[in-house]
C-alpha positions as CSV (number, residue, x, y, z in Angstrom):
1,M,11.4,45.9,16.1
2,G,14.9,45.1,17.9
3,T,12.8,42.7,20.3
4,L,10.5,41.0,17.7
5,K,13.8,40.1,16.0
6,M,15.5,38.6,18.9
7,N,12.4,37.0,20.0
8,K,12.7,35.4,16.2
9,S,16.1,34.6,16.4
10,S,15.9,33.0,19.9
11,S,12.8,31.1,18.3
12,L,15.1,29.7,15.5
13,I,17.9,28.8,17.9
14,T,15.4,26.5,20.4
15,A,14.1,24.6,16.9
16,K,17.5,24.0,16.0
17,K,18.6,22.9,19.2
18,V,15.2,20.5,19.4
19,I,16.2,18.9,15.9
20,D,19.9,18.5,17.1
21,L,18.7,16.7,20.1
22,K,16.4,14.6,18.0
23,I,19.4,13.8,15.5
24,D,22.0,12.7,18.6
25,A,18.8,10.6,19.7
26,F,18.6,8.6,16.0
27,K,22.5,8.4,16.2
28,T,22.5,6.9,19.7
29,L,19.4,4.4,18.8
30,K,20.8,3.4,15.3
31,K,24.2,2.4,17.6
32,T,22.1,0.1,20.1
33,I,19.6,-1.6,17.8
34,D,20.6,-5.5,18.4
35,K,19.9,-9.0,17.7
36,N,16.5,-8.3,19.8
37,F,15.2,-6.4,16.9
38,D,15.5,-9.2,14.5
39,Y,13.9,-11.3,16.9
40,A,10.8,-8.7,17.0
41,V,10.5,-8.6,13.7
42,N,10.4,-12.5,13.0
43,A,8.0,-12.4,15.6
44,I,5.5,-9.8,13.9
45,V,6.0,-11.6,10.5
46,N,5.2,-15.0,11.8
47,C,2.2,-13.7,13.6
48,Q,-1.2,-15.6,12.4
49,S,-2.9,-13.3,14.4
50,K,-3.3,-9.8,15.5
51,I,-0.5,-7.2,16.8
52,I,-1.4,-5.1,19.3
53,L,0.3,-2.1,20.3
54,C,-0.3,-0.3,23.7
55,G,1.5,2.7,25.7
56,V,0.5,5.4,28.0
57,G,0.4,9.1,27.4
58,K,2.4,10.2,24.4
59,S,3.9,6.5,24.4
60,G,0.1,5.6,23.6
61,L,-0.1,8.1,21.0
62,I,2.9,6.9,19.4
63,A,1.6,3.3,19.6
64,A,-1.5,4.3,17.6
65,K,0.8,5.7,14.6
66,I,2.9,2.4,14.7
67,A,-0.3,-0.1,14.9
68,A,-1.5,2.3,11.5
69,T,2.0,1.9,9.4
70,M,1.8,-2.1,10.1
71,S,-1.4,-2.4,8.9
72,S,-1.1,-0.5,6.1
73,V,2.1,-2.9,4.9
74,G,0.1,-6.1,5.6
75,S,0.8,-6.8,9.2
76,P,-2.7,-6.4,10.8
77,A,-2.5,-4.4,13.8
78,F,-4.4,-2.0,16.0
79,S,-3.2,-0.2,18.7
80,L,-5.3,-0.3,22.6
81,S,-5.0,2.4,25.1
82,A,-3.3,1.4,28.5
83,N,-6.2,3.1,30.4
84,D,-8.9,1.2,28.3
85,C,-7.2,-2.3,28.8
86,L,-7.8,-1.6,32.6
87,H,-11.5,-1.6,31.9
88,G,-12.4,-4.3,29.8
89,D,-10.2,-3.8,26.7
90,L,-7.7,-6.7,27.7
91,G,-10.7,-9.1,26.4
92,S,-9.7,-8.2,23.3
93,I,-6.0,-10.0,23.5
94,T,-5.8,-13.3,22.9
95,K,-2.8,-15.7,23.2
96,K,-2.4,-16.2,19.1
97,D,-1.9,-12.5,19.6
98,I,1.4,-10.6,20.0
99,L,1.3,-7.6,22.4
100,I,4.0,-4.7,21.8
101,L,4.2,-2.3,24.9
102,I,5.7,0.9,24.7
103,S,7.1,2.8,27.8
104,N,9.9,5.1,28.8
105,S,9.9,4.2,32.1
106,G,8.4,0.6,31.8
107,K,7.0,0.8,35.4
108,S,3.6,3.3,34.8
109,E,1.0,1.8,37.1
110,E,-1.1,1.4,34.1
111,I,0.8,-1.2,32.3
112,I,1.6,-3.3,35.3
113,P,-1.6,-5.2,35.1
114,I,-1.3,-5.4,31.3
115,I,2.2,-7.1,31.7
116,K,0.6,-9.6,34.5
117,F,-1.8,-10.4,31.8
118,A,0.1,-11.0,29.3
119,N,2.7,-13.1,31.0
120,R,-0.3,-15.2,33.0
121,N,-1.8,-16.2,29.8
122,K,1.2,-16.6,27.6
123,I,0.7,-13.9,25.5
124,K,4.0,-12.8,23.2
125,L,5.1,-9.9,25.0
126,I,7.4,-6.9,23.4
127,G,9.1,-4.6,25.2
128,I,10.1,-1.1,23.8
129,V,11.7,0.7,27.1
130,S,14.6,2.6,28.1
131,K,14.9,1.2,31.5
132,K,16.5,-2.2,31.9
133,S,16.0,-2.2,35.6
134,S,12.0,-1.8,34.7
135,V,9.1,-4.1,35.4
136,L,8.7,-4.3,31.3
137,Y,12.1,-5.2,30.5
138,K,12.6,-7.8,32.7
139,A,8.9,-9.3,31.9
140,S,9.1,-9.1,28.4
141,D,9.9,-12.3,26.0
142,I,11.6,-9.7,23.4
143,K,13.3,-7.1,24.8
144,I,13.9,-3.9,22.6
145,L,15.8,-1.4,25.0
146,L,15.9,2.1,23.8
147,P,18.9,4.7,24.6
148,E,18.0,7.1,27.5
149,V,18.3,10.5,25.2
150,K,18.3,14.1,26.2
151,E,14.7,15.8,26.1
152,S,14.0,19.0,24.9
153,G,12.1,21.9,26.7
154,L,13.9,21.8,30.6
155,G,15.1,18.5,29.9
156,I,11.8,17.0,30.7
157,V,9.3,17.1,28.0
158,P,8.8,14.1,26.1
159,T,10.4,14.6,22.2
160,S,13.8,13.1,21.7
161,S,12.2,10.0,23.4
162,T,9.0,9.6,21.7
163,S,10.8,10.6,18.4
164,I,13.2,7.1,18.8
165,Q,9.7,5.2,19.9
166,L,8.5,6.2,16.8
167,A,11.2,5.3,14.8
168,I,12.0,2.0,15.9
169,G,8.3,1.4,15.5
170,D,8.3,2.1,11.7
171,A,11.7,0.1,11.6
172,L,9.9,-2.6,12.6
173,A,7.1,-2.0,10.2
174,I,9.4,-1.8,7.1
175,A,11.8,-4.8,8.1
176,S,8.5,-6.7,8.5
177,L,7.2,-5.4,5.1
178,N,10.6,-6.4,3.6
179,K,10.7,-9.9,5.0
180,K,7.1,-10.6,3.8
181,K,7.8,-9.6,0.3
182,F,5.4,-7.0,0.3
183,S,5.4,-5.1,-3.2
184,K,4.1,-1.8,-4.0
185,Y,1.5,-4.0,-5.7
186,D,0.5,-5.3,-2.2
187,F,0.7,-1.7,-1.1
188,S,-2.0,-0.5,-3.5
189,R,-4.7,-3.0,-2.6
190,L,-4.4,-2.0,1.1
191,H,-4.5,1.9,-0.2
192,P,-7.3,1.6,-3.4
193,S,-8.5,5.2,-2.7
194,G,-5.1,6.9,-2.2
195,N,-3.0,8.7,-5.0
196,L,-0.5,5.6,-4.9
197,G,-3.1,2.8,-4.8
198,K,-4.4,4.6,-8.3
199,Q,-0.9,4.9,-9.6
200,L,-0.3,1.4,-8.9
201,K,-3.0,0.1,-10.5
202,T,-2.3,-2.4,-13.1
203,V,-4.3,-3.0,-16.4
204,G,-5.5,-6.2,-15.3
205,D,-7.5,-4.3,-12.2
206,I,-9.6,-2.1,-14.9
207,M,-9.8,-4.0,-18.1
208,S,-13.1,-5.3,-19.4
209,I,-12.8,-9.1,-19.1
210,G,-15.0,-12.2,-20.3
211,M,-18.1,-11.5,-22.0
212,K,-17.6,-7.8,-21.9
213,I,-14.5,-7.7,-24.0
214,P,-16.1,-7.2,-27.8
215,F,-15.0,-9.9,-29.7
216,V,-15.8,-10.7,-33.5
217,N,-15.1,-13.3,-35.7
218,E,-12.6,-12.4,-38.5
219,N,-14.8,-13.8,-41.1
220,K,-18.4,-12.5,-40.3
221,N,-19.4,-9.5,-42.2
222,M,-19.4,-6.0,-41.3
223,H,-23.6,-5.9,-40.8
224,E,-22.5,-8.5,-37.8
225,A,-19.4,-6.2,-36.8
226,I,-21.8,-3.6,-36.3
227,K,-24.2,-4.9,-34.1
228,I,-21.5,-6.3,-31.9
229,I,-19.6,-2.9,-31.5
230,T,-23.2,-0.9,-30.8
231,K,-24.2,-3.4,-28.0
232,K,-20.5,-3.6,-26.5
233,K,-20.5,0.0,-26.3
234,L,-16.4,0.3,-26.4
235,G,-16.3,1.8,-30.2
236,V,-13.9,-0.8,-31.0
237,L,-13.8,-4.5,-32.1
238,I,-11.2,-7.3,-31.6
239,A,-11.1,-9.8,-34.6
240,R,-10.1,-13.1,-34.1
241,N,-9.5,-16.4,-36.3
242,R,-11.5,-19.4,-35.8
243,N,-8.3,-20.6,-33.2
244,K,-9.5,-17.7,-31.2
245,F,-6.1,-15.9,-31.7
246,T,-6.3,-12.2,-32.3
247,T,-5.9,-11.4,-35.7
248,G,-6.8,-7.7,-36.0
249,I,-9.0,-4.6,-34.6
250,I,-11.5,-2.4,-36.2
251,T,-12.7,1.0,-34.3
252,D,-15.5,3.5,-35.1
253,G,-13.4,5.4,-37.2
254,N,-12.5,2.6,-39.5
255,V,-16.5,1.9,-40.0
256,R,-17.5,5.7,-40.6
257,K,-14.4,5.8,-43.0
258,L,-15.8,2.3,-45.2
259,R,-19.2,3.7,-44.9
260,Q,-18.1,7.2,-46.8
261,H,-16.4,4.8,-49.2
262,N,-18.3,1.9,-50.1
263,K,-21.9,1.5,-49.9
264,D,-21.6,-2.1,-49.8
265,F,-19.9,-1.5,-46.8
266,Q,-22.1,-4.1,-44.5
267,K,-21.2,-6.6,-46.9
268,E,-17.6,-6.6,-46.5
269,L,-15.4,-9.3,-44.1
270,V,-14.0,-8.0,-40.8
271,K,-10.6,-9.7,-42.2
272,N,-10.7,-6.9,-45.1
273,V,-11.9,-4.2,-42.9
274,M,-9.7,-4.2,-39.6
275,T,-6.1,-2.9,-38.8
276,R,-3.7,-6.0,-38.5
277,K,-1.4,-6.5,-35.8
278,P,-3.3,-4.5,-32.9
279,I,-1.4,-3.0,-30.2
280,T,-1.3,-5.6,-27.3
281,I,-0.1,-4.8,-23.7
282,D,0.5,-7.3,-20.7
283,I,-2.0,-7.9,-17.9
284,D,0.5,-7.0,-15.5
285,T,1.5,-3.5,-16.8
286,L,0.9,-0.5,-14.7
287,A,-2.6,1.4,-16.1
288,V,-0.5,4.9,-16.0
289,K,1.9,3.3,-18.8
290,A,-1.1,1.8,-20.5
291,L,-2.2,5.5,-20.6
292,R,0.9,6.9,-21.9
293,I,0.9,4.2,-25.2
294,M,-2.8,5.7,-25.7
295,N,-1.7,9.1,-25.7
296,E,1.7,8.5,-27.8
297,K,-0.2,6.4,-30.3
298,K,-3.1,8.7,-30.2
299,I,-5.6,5.4,-29.9
300,T,-8.5,4.9,-27.5
301,S,-8.1,1.1,-26.4
302,L,-5.8,-1.9,-25.9
303,C,-5.8,-5.4,-26.5
304,V,-4.4,-7.1,-23.3
305,H,-2.4,-10.4,-23.2
306,K,-0.7,-12.0,-20.6
307,N,2.9,-14.1,-20.6
308,N,3.8,-12.9,-23.7
309,K,0.9,-14.2,-25.6
310,K,0.1,-11.5,-27.7
311,N,-2.3,-13.3,-30.1
312,K,-4.2,-14.6,-27.3
313,T,-6.4,-11.8,-26.1
314,I,-7.9,-12.2,-22.5
315,G,-9.0,-8.2,-22.0
316,L,-9.5,-4.8,-23.5
317,I,-8.6,-1.6,-21.9
318,H,-10.0,1.3,-22.9
319,I,-9.5,4.8,-22.3
320,H,-12.7,5.4,-20.5
321,H,-11.4,2.4,-18.0
322,L,-8.5,4.9,-17.1
323,L,-10.7,7.7,-16.8
324,D,-13.1,6.4,-14.6
325,A,-9.8,4.9,-12.7
326,N,-8.7,8.4,-12.2
327,I,-5.5,7.1,-13.5
328,E,-3.4,10.6,-14.8
């Protein structure tokens, strides 16, 4: 039991030492970021083609993660294996692309041919490297010099160095996002199936539009109105006047009540049956807010307007639209 406790304690100490080394590395990195970072961000933002990230070994894995992050925030990117580049993948890099090479030493055998290819073909090269004397640093158009940091595990296992590589990559991605004014809505469009994508859907993304909107003229009788409500299958009608301004709304519930109390209900005019001043919502409102309003008001649909023109309905959002879109 005593040995077990000692081992557990030893593991906790090791964990904290690893984390402390990473914290120290991050603090050092923060101090070393300079104008070259800004140059790199401008190059990424202004790139009219692809951003290609490449590295060897652990740095290659970091490159893949950074590429995924950049793509997710509106900077089209992909990663290439340095080894694969030596066997034909260099052909996927064009003069309009930006190549970001990541290497701690900056002198690995695998990256030398890639550097030469980029320089020979005038491909903009951003080097992320820790050695100022390296081939990569000297050959890069934009040089991001990372600090030399202390590694964990005998002082040689790539841990702190790969952490700051990832950090600088994430920083590039987010700084580019901000410079492009990439919004949460833009993010949701690139992540339509993710939880954030669902929560950032707007009313305009899922509402009924055009011929699917159940409009009825307020001067029509209920006989005609029932035909339309049956055809549109949304359980609701939006009443309009001759100028096509929204004047009211009729629901299945209105029809049922009318039928119970009036034998000649089909002769009644829509404008005498409808509920006036229906609740309306802006097209850019988040769908989750539409759901909240429906729950609070105990209704199943909302008229949709644009630019504060609340009497001009351009869409209808129904509770079924929200359920189908998995809005919660």
